[in-house]
N, C-alpha and C positions, 0 to 999 in steps of 0.2 A: 478693589471692586471685583466681584465675581461676574465676569463678563457673560458667562453662559447663563447665569441666573437672570441677569439684566436682559439678555436676548430673549429668554423664555417669557419674561414679564412683558416685554415689548410685543412679541408675537401674539401673546394672549390678549393684550389690549387691542391690537388691530383686529383680531378675529372675533372678539366678543363685542367690540364697539364702545367699550368704556373701561375706565380703571376699576370701577366698582365691580363690574361683571368679571373682569380678569382676576380681581382679588378673590371672588367667590370660587373661580375655577382653580386658582392656585392655593386656596386655603390660607390667605394672608390678608393684610389690610390694604385698602385702596391707597393709603399714604405710601406704603412700601412699593407698590407697583409704580406709583408716580415717581418715587425716588430713583428706582431702577431706570426708568425712561429718561429722567433728567441726567443721570450719570452717563448714560449712553450718548445723549446729545452733547454733553460737555466734552466727552472723550472724542467724539467725531467732529465736533465743531459745526454741526448742522442741526436744523430743526426737523424732527421726525414726525411729531404729532402736534397739530394745532388744536388747542382746546378753548372753548368758551363755556359760559355757565350752562348752556343748553345742549351743546353737541361737541364732538371732536371729529377732526378730519386728518387723514394721513397725507403728509406732503409727498411731492413727487419723489424726492430722494428717500423719504420714509418708506414708500411703496417698494422701491428697488431694494432697499436695505432689508425690508421685511422678507422678500422672496429669498434673498441670500441667507438670512437667519434661519428660515424654515429648513433649507437644505443642510446647513451646519448642524442644527439641532437634531434633524433626522439621522444624519451620519453619526452623531454622538450617541444617540439612542441605539443605533444598530451596533456600534462598537461595544457599548455596555452590555447589550444582549448577547453578543458573541463571547464576551468575557464571562458572563453568567453561565452560558452554555458550556464553556470549557471547564467550569467548576462543577457541572452537573454530574451526577452519578451515572456511569454507563449502564444501560439496561436495554433489553430487547434481544431479538434473534439476529444472528449474522449468518448469511448463507455463503459458504466458502467452497470453492472447487480447487482441486490440486491433482497433479499427476499421481498415478497409483503408488509407485515405489516411494517417492518423497512423502506423499500423504500418509501412507501406512507406517513407514519406518522412521520418519523424522517429525512431521507435523503432528500427527495424532499423539505420539508420546509426550509432546510438549504442551498440548492443550489442557491437560488437567491443572497445570500450574496457573494458566490464564483463568480458567473457570473457577478455580478455588479462590483466586484473588478478587474476582468480580462475580459474586453469586447472583446478580440480577441479569447477567448476560447468558444467552444460550447459543450454541453453535450447531448449525446443520452442515455437515461436511460430506461432500460427494467427491468421489475419486474417478478420474477418467484420463486416459492418455491422449484422447482427441483434443483438438482445439475447440473449446466451448465458446459460445457467444455470451459474454458477460451480461449484456443488456437484455437480449431476447430470452435468455434462459433464467433470468431473475437472480443472478448471483451478485452479492455485494463485493466480494473479493475473489480474485482468481490468481493462482500461482501458475507461472509458465516457465518451462525450462527450454533453453535453446534461443536462437536469434529471434528477435521480435519483428513481426511485420509492421509496417507503418499503420498507425491508427490514431484515434483521438483519445485513447485511454491514457490515464496517468500511470506511469511505470515507476515502481520503487525498486532499484537494483538491490539484490541481496547477495550474499556470498556465492561464489561460483560453485557449481555442482560437480564434485569430483568423481571420476570414474576409476575403477581398478580392474586390472587384467589378472585373472587367476584361474586355477584348475584344481581338480582333486589329485592328491598324490597318486592314486591308482591309475588315473589317466596318463600322467606324466611317466610313471613307471612302465606303462605299456607302449607309449608312443614316443617317448623321449621329450626332453625339455628344450623348447626353442631358445636360442641365444641372441637372435636379432629379429626385428619385425618381419623381415622377408621369410623367415622360417615358418611363419604362421600359414603360409600358402599350403604347406604340407600337413596341416593339422585340421581337426574338426573344430571349427569356431562357431559357437552357439550364437546365432544372430538375433538381435532385437528387431522384430519385424514392424517397426514404427519409428518415425523420426529421422530417417536417413542414416542410421548407424548400423544397418544390418550387414551390408556386404563390403564395406570399405572402412577400415580402422586406421586411425591416424595417431601418431605418437611424436613427442618432442624428445629427441635423444641428444647425445654428445655432439653429433654432427649436424643437428638441425631437425627439421620436420621430415617424417617418413610416413607415407601413406601406402597401405597394403590392401589389395583386394583379397577377401577371404571367402571361404565357402563352408557350408555346413549341411548335414543331413537333417538338422533340426533347428528351427527358428520359432519364435513366439513373440507376441505383443505384450507379454507380461514378465516382469523381472523375476517374480517368485517361481514361475514355471521354468525359466532358464536356470535359476539357482538349483532347483530340484534335479534338472538334467545334469548340471555340472557335478553335483554331489554324487550322482550315480555313475560318474566317470564317462559321460558321453562326449565331453569336449571342454574347450576353453571358453570362458565368458568374459565379456567386457561390460561391467555393470556398475551402478553407483556404489561408492564405498560404504554407504550406510547399509546397503543390502547384504554385502558380503563380509563386513567387518567381523561379526560374531563368529562366522565359520572359519575365517582366517585365524582368529584368536584361539579357537579350540582345535586347530590343526586339520579340520576336514577339507579346507581349501588352502592353497599356498599361492603367493604372488608369483606372477610370471613376468619376465623382462622388467625387473624393478628399476633398471636404469633408463627405461623408456617410458615416459609419462604421457598418458592420454590427456589431451587438452581438456581442461574443465569447461563445462557448458554454462553459459550465463543463465541466471535465474532471477525472475522479477515477480513482484506482487503488483497486480493491476487492479485499478478501480476506475469507475466512470468519473469524468471531470465535473459532471453536473450533479453528482451524488452529494447531498449535503453532508458535510463532515461532522456527523453526530459524535457525541462522546464515545459510543460503543465502537464506531469505526476507527476513530482516532486511537482508542485504547488498544484495539487489535493490531493496527498498523505499528504502533509503538512497540508492542510486545513482540511482533514478528521481527522487526528490525533489530531489537535487542537480542533476540534468540538466534537469528539466522544471518545477521550481518548488518553493519551500519551503511547508510546510503543517503542519497539526495534524490529528489523527485525529478522525473523526466516525462516528456511526452512519449508514448509508445509509437 
């Protein structure tokens, strides 16, 4: 017996008032509706509908069973709709916000692969190092680097954001090469004037964690500006590996204190818990996790 089909026939018979009307609604015969109801009654061992030649009435247990059947069928319909939606083709615009350096040097270069695979999706990417309000500013997805404040947002942890300490060969030739973090106090350290990493740099070394207060004649809230200053020989920078990797590869910058590792910063993808998980959002989250690190969802 297809119990869901029998429930549907019973619910329709109750709501329409007769087997014949239920048959019209379900596009089947009245005899089949009656068979489904009888099978349910035999299975349950109770009478659900009392019929005479002139009218039908729902029994007390039939009324209670009807209410439960309505809930079960509605849940089944919702589950099927969810499955249908998951098979739907992602389409539409996704508004994404990301920190400037990550967005420009890692996220933006990855997006052509996503957009090529899903031609019906478009991306509106904005870059900012301030903490944006996802809901008030109308973003679907926000990337955030650093510890998360408590919020109701859903946070998807991504791979940690690695930092690299480096300088131009000309600077080191003129000012000497530091051999331990404490030596940085005597050097020009180009500070990132945002996010709490401007004047105190922390490292994990052979003997544990070392934190050093540094000073600089030049600081900026933009990694590219600091990179330009470092390339000009103005000082030592502590910036994301993605920003300085190419310059280290071509020899314009060299790593400093390679045995002392700056702690990687946590990175998350955030979205609102009440945002319906459309195929376009699911596809973007899956792509991001695949490209930037596997994860599980948390509350931010």
